[in-house]
N, C-alpha and C positions, 0 to 999 in steps of 0.2 A: 284235347284240352287246350283252351285258349291261353297263349302266353300273356303274362302280366306286362302292361306297358311300363317302360322305364320312366322313372320320375326325372324331372329336369329342375334347373334352378328357378325357373318361372313359377313352378308349383310351390317351391319352398318360400319364395317371396310372397306369393298369394296367401300363404299360411301365416304371414306376419313376421317372417324371419329376415334379418338384415344380412345381405351378402358379406362374405369375409373369406379369409384364407382357408377356412374350414369347409367351405362349400364343396369343392371337388371331392374331398375325402368322404364327406357325409353322403353325397349323392352316390358315389361308388359303393359305399357300405349298404345303403338302402337297396340299391338295385341288385347287388350281389346276393344279399340275404332275402330278397323279395319281401321287404317289410312294407306293410300297408296298415291303414286304419289306426287303431289304438297303439299297436306295436311301433309303428313309424313315429307317431306323435310322442310316445314315451322316449324314444331314442333322441328325437330332436329337441326335447326339453332342455338338455344340457347346453344347447347353443342359443337358447332364447335369452335375450338381454333383459335385465330387470327394468322396471319403469324408470324413466329419466328422473334424476334428482333435481328438485327445484332449489333455487337459492333460498337462503333464510329470509323470511319476510322482513325481519329486523336484524341489525348487526348483533352477533354474539358479543356479550360484554367483554371488554378488555381493560386492563389497568393502564392508567396514564401516569407515568413516572417522570413527567416533564412539565415545566411551566415557563411561560414567557416572562422575561425580566426587562424587556425594552420593546420598542415599537417594531424593530427588525425581527425580533424573535416571535412576536405575535403572529406575523404572517406565516412564518415557518411552522409554528406549532399548530395553527389552524389547518394548514395544508396536510400536515402529518395525520392529524385526527380525522380529517375528511377522507384521506386515502385508506386509513385503517378501517373506517366505518364501512366503506365499500368492500374492502378485502374480507372483513369478518362476516359477510353474507355468503361466502363460499360454503357449500353444503357440508364439507368435511370438518370444518373448524369448530372447536369446542372452547377455546380460550385464547387469550393473547395479551400482549403488553407492549408498551413503547418506553424507551429509555431516554435519559437526558440528552444523549447525542443524536436523537432522531432527526432525520431530514428526509424529505420525499425524493424519490428517484423513479423516473418513468411516469406513465399515464396514471390517472386516478384508479385506485384499486390495486396498485402494485405495492407489495410489502415495502415499507420504508427502511432505509438504513436505520439501525437502532430498533428494529421491530422483532417481536417474537410471535409466532403463530403456531398454535397447537392443533394438530389434525388427528382424527381418529382413523387408524388403519390406512393411512395415505401418506405418500411422499410427494411433495410438490417441488419439482426441480426449480421452478421460477422463484421459489421462496428461499433458496440458498444461493442463487445467482451463479453466473459463469465462473466466478473466482472461488470455486469450491474450496472449503477448508482454509481460507485465508487465516493466518495465525501469527502469533508472536512467540519467540523462543529466546530464552536467556541463558547465558553462560557466565558464571562468576569466576574470574581469573585471579582473584585474590589481590594482594598488594603489588600492583604493577602500574607503571605510568600509562594513563589512558591513551596517550599519543602512540605508544608502541602498539597497542591493540588496534587502534584506528588505521594506522599505516599498514599493518599486516592484513587487516580486513580489506582495505582498498586494493591491495595487490592480489587478493584471493577471490573477491566477489565478482559478480557480473550483473549489470543492470542494462535495461533497454530491450529491444525486440529480439526474437530468435533465441537460439541456444548456443552452446559452446561447440567449437570445432573438435574434431576427433582428438587432436593433440592435447586439449585441455579438459576433456570430459572426465568426470568422476566415475569410479567403478559402479556399475549397476548390479546390485546383489542378486544372486540366483533365486533366492526365496521370493524376492519382489517380482522378478521376471516371471516366475512360476505363477504368482498370483494374477498377473496380467493375462497370462496365457490361459488360465483356468476359467476366465470370465469372458463370455462372447462379446460383452459390451466394451471390453478393453483389449481383446486379442485381435489386433490388426496391425499391419506394418507401420502405418502413419502414427498410430497411438504409441506404439512401443518406441519408435524412433524419437518422438517428442519426449517421451519419458527419459530416454537416455541423454539426449542433448540438452534438455532443460534442467537436468539435475544440477544444483549449484548455481541457479540463476534466480534473480529477484524481480524481473519485470520492470514496470514503470509506475506512474501514478503516485499514490500515497505510500507505496512500499519503501522501506528504509532499512538502513543498518545504523544503529544508534549505540554510542559508547558513553558511559557515564560512571558515576561512583555512588555506591550505596550510602544513603544518609546515616544509616545505622552502623555500618562496619567500616566504611571508607574503601571497601573493595571495589576494584574496577570490574564493570559488567558490560557485556555486549548483548544487544538485543536486535534480532532481525524480524522483519515484518514482510511477509509475502504469502502467496497462496500456491495453488497447484498448477499454475502456468498452463502450458499447452495440453497436458493430459486432462486436467480438470475441465478446461474449456471444451474439449472434445466430448467428454462424458456428458457435460451439461447439454450440449447440442443434441446428443442422442436421447437423453432423458426427456427433453422438451418435445421431441418428435413422438416418442412413445406416449407421453402424457397427453398429447393432443389427440392421438387416436382414441384413447380412453375417454377424453372429454367429449368428443363428438357422439359417443355412444351413451355415456353415463350422465352427462350434464351439459348439454349444448349451451345453456344460458350462462355457464361459468365463464369468466374472462379467460382468454387464451393464456395470459401470463400466470393464471392460477390453476391451470390444469394439473391433474395428479395421476400418479400410478398407484393403484390399489396394492397395498403391501402383501395381501394374501393371494397374489397371482405370481406366476413364474417370472414375469417381468419385474414385479415389485421386489421379489427376493433377490433377483440377479442385480437390480439397480442398487439395493441396499448393500450387497456384498461389494459391488464396484466402488461405492462411496467409501467403504472401509479401506479398500486397497489404495484409493486416491489419498485418503487420510494418512496412511503409512508412508506413501511416497512423499507427501508434503512435509511430514515430520523429518524424513531423511533429507529432503531438500534444504531444510535449515541445518541439520546436523553436520552435513559434509562441509558447509562453510565454517561452522564453529570449530570443527575438528581441524580444518586447514589452518585457521589462525593459531590454534594451540600448537600444531606441528611447526608452523613457520617461526613462532616465537620461542618454542621450547618451554612454555609455561604450563604448569599443571592446572587442571580444571578442579575448582572447589565444589561447584554445584551447577545444576542446569535443570530447567523445567520449561513447560510451554503450555499454551492454551489456544484453541481455535475459535473462530467465528465463521459466519457464512457456511453453516453446516446444519445437519439434521441430527438430532439427538433422540434416542428411543428410550421410553420408559413404559414397559409393558406394551399396550397397544396404542399408546399415544406418541406422536412424532412431533418434537419441538423444533420448528424451523427458526433458526436464529440468524437473521440477516444483520450482521454487524452487532451482535450481542454476545457477551462473554459468559460461559457457564460458570456459575458459582458452585453448584451442587456437584459433589464428587461422583454421583451416580451417572453423570453424563460423560465422564472421562475415565475409561477403564484403565488407562496407564498413568493416572495422576501421580506426580512426584513432588509437587510443591504448590505454592499459592498461585494466584492469577496475576496477569500483567495487563495494565490498561495504559497505553500511551496517550498523550494529549497533543503536543506538538513539539517540534524540534527544540524549542527554547524552554520547555517545561519538563518536570520530572516524569519518568514512567512510574506509574503507581503500582505497587505490589500489594494485592488485596486478598482478603479472605471474607467469606460471608455465608449466611444460611438462607435456605429457601423460605420465602414468605408468600402469602396469598397474592401480593401485588408484584413481586419480582419474578415469580415462577421458577426461581433457581438461576436467574441471570443478572448480569450487571452490564453497564455500557462497555463498548469496545474501544472507545476513544472520545474525542471531542466533537466530531461531526462538523457540519457546515451549516451556516444560515443562508448562504447565497451560492450560486453556481460558480464554477471556475471563471466563466466568461464575465459574469457580473463583478466578481472580485477583481479581475484584471482591469476592467473599465473603471473601477473605483479608485485605483492607485494613480498617484502623480509622481513624476520624477523618472529617472532612468532605472532600469532593472538593477544596475549596480548600486545605485544610491539606496533603493528600497531594500536590497539584500543586505547592504552594510548596516543599515539602521536596525533591521529586525534580527540580525544574527550577531550583534556586537558581543564580543567575548567568547564566541563559540567557534569551533573548527567545523564548519559546514562545507561539504563538498558535493558537487554534482558530477556524476560519473561521465556524463556527456560533455562536461565543461561548459554547459549552457544553463543559465539560471532559469528556474521555473518558479515564478513568483506566486503561482497558485498553490504552492506547497509551503510557503512561508507562514509563520505563526498567525498573521492577521487573516489568513484564509479560513481559519477554524474558529469555532465557537470559543467564547471566553472560558479558559480552563478553570478558573475559580468558580464560575457558575456551575459547570459540570460537577465539580467536586462537592459543592454545597448541596446540589440536588441528589447526588449519590447518598450523602449523609441523611438528608431529609426523608428520602423515600426508602432507606434501608437497602441500598444496593451494593453492599460490601464495605468493609472497614479497611482503611489503609494501614498496613503494618510496616511498610518501608517505602522509600522512594529512591529511584535511580536518578541522581542529579546530573543534568546534561553536561557533557564535555564537547561532543561533536557528533556529526552524523554524515552518512552518504545517502544520496537519492539519485534516481535516474537523471533528473533534470529535463530540460526541453530537448530531448533527442530528435524530435521531429524537425527541429529547425534545420538540421544538417542531414536529414534522411537522404538516402541515395537518389530518390526520384526528385527531391527538391534541388539537390546539387546539379543534377542533369538539366533541370528546367532553367536554373540560373545560368548554366553554361550555354544553353541554346540562346537565351536572351542576349548574352554578351556577344 
């Protein structure tokens, strides 16, 4: 009896199958069990990719909760709408919205800051960005001098690059370590080391520690704004690589920044679970700083609550990607304990809001004031020394930069007009203000790059 010829990868490719990690195992199975004809084709059907998904011919409809009120804003709004129209051709998307703080970031088709994109059965890592779960967290310290809280916070927090050294690290809870180790996307030495050393750090850019007093009660409140630091950035990088593999097979015409991971795959389930662990880590990243201030001052905590943006929120089989948009609907926050926080700029109140889901807001509100121009454009538009600009824009406030170097691109003039954002929130039904935290002062990273080690070395060589 003639032996059946072993099948090879070439034959599988000839049958229209795309090579992948499954090839060796499938070839061995076919040859071991001497599969041929209909039996072999039936076995191979599980590996056959569905037809590639085309982009939507026309953009899926999205709500526009923003309008231009001057010439500068006209260009910004036009760019935001243009990039959203390109974005909303992505095959998975079924709905979307833009908020009053919207501003473009990245090439055309990239979700803007202040954008919400709703996908069916898909998680798009590029639509939550590298700063996963960027969020704001409030603690009410009651009737206490705000300077006492700001001084204690300055001694407790950490801004700038990198993490804490071993002598100043906060305890990394076992339950959180277990969650990292149980997920292959999080379980590696570099990831866990970053999670340990970055706990209790705030990074740079627009992240802040703000102290003010409630307009309603007069209580002193501390608010922190930062994201998931190194752990989140590492997960984002992994997510984008996985999504790109799917994009090449499922929808090559989709822009790379809009690649997705199907939720109903092993990778999709694992990525979703990893996002929840990063969310828990980020919440703790806030909490340890607030607890440190309470411990240092010996002051009791009256209340605390938080909300995130730059995240993905699930409602049945729909995934709401909120890039710089704040969830209003309680269904998006399983641990909700209070209203939502919307900061504007260091010289303006932090808004405390509540709201209901409507057809145009999709259950979201703006996350802040946003920008009309880039940091570079803003810097070029200013005249005078940094000290003069700083003194003018922060008059009456206790504003500190952790690096001791002023960053004028984080001063109030760098952001959209706060009154405009508030009026458009009211006009478009994006949450009702129930209280305001009036500013006393804040801490930000500042221009830490000015004295970065490599720049100091370069200046030394020149001397």
